MARFIDO-586520 format. One record per residue (C-alpha): x, y, z. Coordinates in Angstrom, 2 decimals. Example, Ala and Ser with C-alpha at 12.3 -4.5 7.8 and 13.67 -1.06 7.14 Angstrom:
2
+---------+---------+---------+
!      xx !      yy !      zz !
+---------+---------+---------+
!   12.30 !   -4.50 !    7.80 !
!   13.67 !   -1.06 !    7.14 !
+---------+---------+---------+
***
This chain:
310
+---------+---------+---------+
!      xx !      yy !      zz !
+---------+---------+---------+
!   12.52 !   23.75 !   -1.65 !
!    9.03 !   24.27 !   -0.65 !
!    7.97 !   20.63 !   -1.25 !
!   11.10 !   19.42 !    0.91 !
!   10.41 !   22.07 !    3.59 !
!    6.80 !   20.64 !    3.95 !
!    8.24 !   17.02 !    4.16 !
!   10.82 !   17.88 !    6.73 !
!    7.74 !   19.45 !    8.83 !
!    5.30 !   16.43 !    8.46 !
!    8.16 !   14.52 !    9.07 !
!    9.02 !   16.29 !   12.31 !
!    4.96 !   16.30 !   12.91 !
!    4.38 !   12.66 !   12.32 !
!    7.21 !   11.78 !   14.27 !
!    6.70 !   13.41 !   17.28 !
!    3.45 !   12.04 !   18.07 !
!    4.82 !    8.63 !   18.20 !
!    6.61 !   10.13 !   21.50 !
!    3.53 !   11.20 !   23.15 !
!    0.87 !    8.01 !   22.21 !
!    0.00 !    5.20 !   24.88 !
!    0.68 !    1.19 !   23.67 !
!   -2.59 !    0.93 !   22.05 !
!   -2.83 !    4.30 !   20.13 !
!    0.19 !    3.34 !   19.14 !
!   -0.17 !    0.74 !   17.45 !
!   -3.15 !    1.50 !   15.59 !
!   -1.30 !    4.54 !   14.22 !
!    1.37 !    2.45 !   13.31 !
!   -0.65 !    0.46 !   11.06 !
!   -2.72 !    3.09 !   10.38 !
!    0.90 !    4.74 !    8.40 !
!    1.13 !    1.57 !    6.94 !
!   -2.41 !    1.15 !    5.31 !
!   -1.61 !    4.81 !    3.87 !
!    1.29 !    3.59 !    2.44 !
!   -0.10 !    0.95 !    0.85 !
!   -3.55 !    2.92 !   -0.51 !
!   -0.76 !    5.23 !   -1.63 !
!    0.80 !    2.53 !   -4.05 !
!   -2.56 !    1.38 !   -4.84 !
!   -3.54 !    4.14 !   -6.55 !
!   -0.55 !    5.13 !   -8.23 !
!   -0.97 !    1.45 !   -9.54 !
!   -4.98 !    1.77 !   -9.62 !
!   -6.04 !    5.37 !  -10.18 !
!   -2.79 !    6.81 !  -12.11 !
!   -1.88 !    3.91 !  -14.17 !
!   -5.60 !    2.55 !  -14.45 !
!   -4.47 !   -1.37 !  -14.05 !
!   -7.12 !   -3.45 !  -11.73 !
!   -5.17 !   -5.55 !   -9.95 !
!   -5.94 !   -7.69 !   -6.41 !
!   -2.16 !   -9.02 !   -6.42 !
!   -0.97 !   -5.76 !   -4.18 !
!   -1.61 !   -7.26 !   -0.63 !
!    0.01 !  -10.48 !   -2.10 !
!    3.33 !   -8.34 !   -2.42 !
!    3.19 !   -6.77 !    1.05 !
!    2.88 !  -10.44 !    2.40 !
!    6.17 !  -11.78 !    0.21 !
!    8.16 !   -8.92 !    1.74 !
!    6.99 !   -9.10 !    5.28 !
!    7.66 !  -13.58 !    4.65 !
!   10.90 !  -12.66 !    2.84 !
!   12.96 !  -10.58 !    5.18 !
!   12.26 !  -12.58 !    8.27 !
!   12.94 !  -16.38 !    6.31 !
!   15.94 !  -14.50 !    4.65 !
!   17.46 !  -13.15 !    8.02 !
!   16.24 !  -15.97 !   10.50 !
!   16.14 !  -19.25 !    8.14 !
!   18.55 !  -18.29 !    5.77 !
!   21.37 !  -16.40 !    7.72 !
!   21.64 !  -13.19 !    5.68 !
!   22.24 !   -9.80 !    7.44 !
!   19.69 !   -6.97 !    7.41 !
!   20.79 !   -4.73 !    4.52 !
!   21.35 !   -8.24 !    2.07 !
!   17.65 !   -9.42 !    3.35 !
!   16.59 !   -6.36 !    2.33 !
!   17.67 !   -5.95 !   -0.83 !
!   17.11 !   -9.48 !   -1.83 !
!   13.20 !   -9.24 !   -0.54 !
!   12.82 !   -6.43 !   -2.32 !
!   14.38 !   -8.11 !   -5.65 !
!   12.28 !  -11.03 !   -5.18 !
!    9.04 !   -8.79 !   -5.33 !
!   10.80 !   -7.45 !   -8.73 !
!   11.35 !  -10.28 !  -10.02 !
!    7.57 !  -12.18 !   -8.99 !
!    5.77 !   -8.77 !  -10.02 !
!    7.64 !   -9.38 !  -13.68 !
!    6.22 !  -12.91 !  -14.01 !
!    2.68 !  -11.90 !  -13.36 !
!    3.05 !   -8.70 !  -15.15 !
!    4.57 !   -9.22 !  -18.40 !
!    1.99 !  -12.33 !  -19.56 !
!   -0.74 !  -10.47 !  -17.88 !
!   -0.16 !   -6.95 !  -20.13 !
!   -1.92 !   -9.09 !  -22.34 !
!   -5.09 !   -9.21 !  -20.65 !
!   -7.30 !   -6.11 !  -19.93 !
!   -9.66 !   -5.29 !  -17.39 !
!  -11.93 !   -8.19 !  -15.47 !
!   -9.45 !  -10.51 !  -17.09 !
!   -6.90 !   -9.05 !  -15.54 !
!   -8.43 !   -8.60 !  -12.36 !
!   -8.74 !  -11.85 !  -12.17 !
!   -5.45 !  -13.08 !  -12.87 !
!   -4.06 !  -11.03 !  -10.20 !
!   -6.80 !  -12.41 !   -7.78 !
!   -5.59 !  -15.68 !   -8.58 !
!   -2.19 !  -15.37 !   -7.79 !
!   -2.79 !  -13.33 !   -4.62 !
!   -5.18 !  -16.32 !   -3.38 !
!   -2.22 !  -19.02 !   -4.71 !
!    0.02 !  -16.91 !   -2.05 !
!   -2.50 !  -17.57 !    1.16 !
!   -2.37 !  -21.34 !    0.04 !
!    1.46 !  -20.97 !    0.02 !
!    1.75 !  -19.50 !    3.44 !
!   -0.70 !  -21.89 !    4.65 !
!    0.68 !  -24.76 !    3.36 !
!    4.32 !  -23.42 !    3.96 !
!    5.02 !  -25.68 !    7.13 !
!    7.83 !  -24.95 !    8.88 !
!    9.21 !  -22.45 !    6.18 !
!    6.50 !  -20.04 !    6.16 !
!    4.64 !  -21.78 !    9.76 !
!    1.24 !  -22.47 !    8.03 !
!   -1.89 !  -21.50 !    9.27 !
!   -0.66 !  -20.10 !   12.74 !
!    2.11 !  -17.78 !   10.62 !
!    5.71 !  -16.87 !   12.09 !
!    6.29 !  -15.14 !   15.76 !
!    8.72 !  -15.05 !   18.80 !
!   11.52 !  -12.92 !   16.62 !
!   12.30 !   -9.54 !   16.96 !
!   14.26 !   -6.87 !   14.50 !
!   17.92 !   -7.00 !   14.48 !
!   20.43 !   -4.46 !   16.11 !
!   20.97 !   -1.50 !   13.26 !
!   24.86 !   -0.72 !   13.36 !
!   24.82 !   -1.92 !   16.83 !
!   21.47 !    0.18 !   18.01 !
!   18.11 !   -1.41 !   18.68 !
!   15.57 !    0.04 !   17.39 !
!   12.49 !   -0.47 !   19.20 !
!    9.33 !    1.77 !   20.78 !
!    8.78 !    5.00 !   19.11 !
!   11.55 !    5.28 !   16.69 !
!   10.53 !    2.15 !   15.24 !
!    6.98 !    4.36 !   14.62 !
!    9.32 !    6.91 !   13.55 !
!   10.59 !    4.71 !   10.45 !
!    7.64 !    3.89 !    9.28 !
!    6.90 !    7.64 !    9.03 !
!   10.03 !    7.68 !    7.15 !
!    8.73 !    4.84 !    4.79 !
!    5.21 !    6.34 !    4.44 !
!    6.47 !    9.81 !    3.23 !
!    9.10 !    8.27 !    1.36 !
!    6.67 !    6.19 !   -0.99 !
!    4.84 !    9.52 !   -1.35 !
!    7.53 !   11.31 !   -2.15 !
!    8.41 !    8.72 !   -4.95 !
!    5.23 !    8.30 !   -5.86 !
!    4.36 !   12.11 !   -6.54 !
!    7.89 !   12.66 !   -8.89 !
!    6.76 !   10.17 !  -10.68 !
!    3.48 !   10.94 !  -11.05 !
!    4.67 !   14.31 !  -12.58 !
!    7.34 !   12.97 !  -14.72 !
!    6.89 !   11.40 !  -18.32 !
!    6.68 !    8.40 !  -16.94 !
!    3.54 !    9.82 !  -14.95 !
!    2.20 !   11.24 !  -17.73 !
!    2.28 !    8.16 !  -19.61 !
!    0.36 !    6.12 !  -17.25 !
!   -2.57 !    8.36 !  -17.37 !
!   -2.75 !    8.20 !  -21.07 !
!   -2.52 !    4.26 !  -21.16 !
!   -5.36 !    4.33 !  -18.17 !
!   -7.21 !    7.17 !  -20.13 !
!   -7.09 !    5.79 !  -23.72 !
!   -4.26 !    3.18 !  -24.49 !
!   -4.71 !    2.95 !  -28.55 !
!   -4.43 !    6.76 !  -28.48 !
!   -1.26 !    6.55 !  -26.16 !
!    0.29 !    3.66 !  -28.63 !
!   -0.31 !    6.07 !  -31.34 !
!    1.72 !    8.89 !  -29.58 !
!    4.63 !    6.61 !  -29.05 !
!    4.01 !    5.44 !  -25.81 !
!    5.24 !    2.29 !  -25.02 !
!    1.79 !    0.64 !  -23.58 !
!    3.21 !   -2.78 !  -22.39 !
!    6.03 !   -1.38 !  -20.89 !
!    4.46 !    1.33 !  -19.30 !
!    2.16 !   -1.27 !  -17.24 !
!    4.93 !   -3.54 !  -16.41 !
!    6.88 !   -0.92 !  -14.73 !
!    4.47 !    0.78 !  -12.85 !
!    3.30 !   -2.81 !  -11.59 !
!    6.40 !   -3.49 !  -11.06 !
!    7.42 !   -0.41 !   -8.72 !
!    4.36 !   -0.24 !   -7.01 !
!    4.82 !   -3.98 !   -6.05 !
!    8.11 !   -3.47 !   -4.78 !
!    6.85 !   -0.47 !   -2.68 !
!    4.11 !   -2.81 !   -1.09 !
!    6.91 !   -5.54 !   -0.37 !
!    8.69 !   -2.85 !    1.37 !
!    5.77 !   -1.78 !    3.04 !
!    5.53 !   -5.59 !    3.84 !
!    9.35 !   -5.79 !    5.32 !
!    8.24 !   -2.62 !    7.94 !
!    5.07 !   -4.55 !    9.01 !
!    6.57 !   -7.46 !    9.92 !
!    8.62 !   -5.83 !   12.95 !
!    5.27 !   -3.80 !   14.16 !
!    3.59 !   -7.00 !   15.91 !
!    6.58 !   -9.74 !   15.82 !
!    4.29 !  -11.82 !   14.02 !
!    2.86 !  -12.38 !   11.11 !
!    0.08 !  -14.85 !    9.61 !
!   -1.91 !  -15.28 !    6.30 !
!   -4.77 !  -13.73 !    7.37 !
!   -3.10 !  -10.89 !    7.60 !
!   -2.67 !  -11.14 !    3.74 !
!   -5.94 !  -12.34 !    2.73 !
!   -8.58 !  -11.01 !    0.18 !
!  -10.89 !   -8.99 !    2.57 !
!   -7.71 !   -6.64 !    2.77 !
!   -7.67 !   -6.57 !   -0.60 !
!  -11.02 !   -5.26 !   -1.29 !
!  -10.81 !   -3.24 !    1.77 !
!   -7.58 !   -1.13 !   -0.05 !
!   -9.28 !   -1.19 !   -3.10 !
!  -12.46 !    0.99 !   -1.14 !
!   -9.83 !    3.39 !    0.23 !
!   -8.91 !    4.36 !   -3.12 !
!  -12.26 !    4.59 !   -4.24 !
!  -13.38 !    6.70 !   -1.61 !
!  -10.74 !    9.00 !   -1.21 !
!  -10.40 !    9.50 !   -4.60 !
!   -8.88 !    7.57 !   -7.57 !
!   -5.87 !    9.30 !   -9.13 !
!   -5.03 !   11.18 !   -6.24 !
!   -2.50 !   10.84 !   -3.74 !
!   -4.62 !   13.12 !   -0.90 !
!   -7.19 !   11.51 !   -1.87 !
!   -5.86 !    7.78 !   -1.40 !
!   -4.37 !    9.49 !    2.19 !
!   -7.99 !   10.52 !    3.11 !
!   -9.88 !    7.40 !    2.12 !
!   -6.62 !    5.36 !    3.82 !
!   -7.61 !    7.37 !    7.05 !
!  -11.75 !    7.34 !    7.16 !
!  -11.74 !    3.81 !    6.25 !
!   -8.92 !    2.48 !    8.39 !
!  -10.32 !    4.31 !   11.71 !
!  -14.23 !    4.43 !   11.10 !
!  -13.82 !    0.49 !   12.70 !
!  -11.70 !    1.54 !   15.48 !
!  -14.57 !    4.20 !   16.29 !
!  -17.55 !    3.06 !   15.79 !
!  -16.79 !   -0.46 !   16.50 !
!  -17.08 !    0.20 !   20.36 !
!  -20.51 !    1.82 !   19.84 !
!  -22.09 !   -0.31 !   17.62 !
!  -20.18 !   -3.19 !   17.28 !
!  -20.37 !   -5.61 !   14.43 !
!  -22.54 !   -3.10 !   13.29 !
!  -19.64 !   -1.29 !   11.47 !
!  -19.51 !   -2.67 !    8.57 !
!  -23.04 !   -1.99 !    7.97 !
!  -21.57 !    2.10 !    8.26 !
!  -18.78 !    1.29 !    6.18 !
!  -21.50 !   -0.10 !    3.42 !
!  -23.21 !    3.28 !    3.60 !
!  -20.31 !    5.20 !    3.60 !
!  -19.08 !    3.42 !    0.06 !
!  -22.87 !    3.68 !   -1.50 !
!  -22.94 !    7.40 !   -0.86 !
!  -19.69 !    8.30 !   -2.06 !
!  -19.97 !    6.35 !   -5.65 !
!  -23.62 !    7.74 !   -5.92 !
!  -23.39 !   11.02 !   -4.58 !
!  -19.42 !   11.97 !   -4.46 !
!  -18.05 !   10.05 !   -7.67 !
!  -14.74 !   11.64 !   -7.87 !
!  -14.06 !   10.98 !   -3.92 !
!  -14.08 !   12.88 !   -1.02 !
!  -11.24 !   15.10 !   -2.13 !
!  -13.68 !   15.74 !   -4.87 !
!  -15.59 !   18.32 !   -2.20 !
!  -12.14 !   20.09 !   -1.07 !
!  -11.69 !   20.85 !   -4.87 !
!  -15.20 !   22.12 !   -5.04 !
!  -14.80 !   24.45 !   -1.95 !
!  -11.18 !   25.31 !   -3.40 !
!  -12.72 !   26.46 !   -6.74 !
!  -15.10 !   28.44 !   -5.31 !
!  -13.07 !   29.84 !   -2.82 !
!  -11.13 !   31.06 !   -6.13 !
!  -14.06 !   32.14 !   -8.15 !
!  -15.41 !   34.30 !   -5.34 !
+---------+---------+---------+
***
């Protein structure tokens, strides 16, 4: 009950912000919430399941493009388009994950990196289907039960998506599946000896997090009512990885802290120091890796431990 009350309170507070922010602040807020959602999913895949994969943003793009193509080119109603988009993400994730379970570490990273790059190439060469290098634009979210969801109410949808993703991944982490993922991450051979099906655990973790990224992509498609290949490039893939590492790999709170810091850092620093904010970004990364390898959430853990010991 305490957890439910916490989620309801967070939903009320985060949703209330949507009704007091200006247009620019709302745009930043929406995209921050989506980055947090992506970081939570990638943290489960990388920090909890121990898979070094670089295809998370590709599935974000697959969800975004799939919902638009299914709605406006195929002509499916919104509920069916959402279900079909999720199914597509799951199928593609299985096509990547099943052969990739034979790979580990650097080789798995290369395989998923190749998939992500192939996806961007397909978008650029998709012509009328994907809009090519210009992407897709000039559309809007269809009415839901006769109601048009726009403005701050669409921000509320993104808030619920983020909190729903957090709740689902938190429950998975606390379940037997989460314990299996952590066992595989720490020592796959020992996990296998204890009866954990390593390959199946990796595949399920990859499919779940890929589907969640796809759902986030569907929501992102109607934030600016435009999508383009540049949004899903490799630069954002690595930024997502940095968010998880800086915040604290394997911790849901760490993923949130890392996403908030690294997304807002350029927003606040760019007006002050211009493109030099990239240097600050790099310094933060190096400092965290060298002096706080458990991530920024480790600082919180340190002070909590001291307070309890006092």
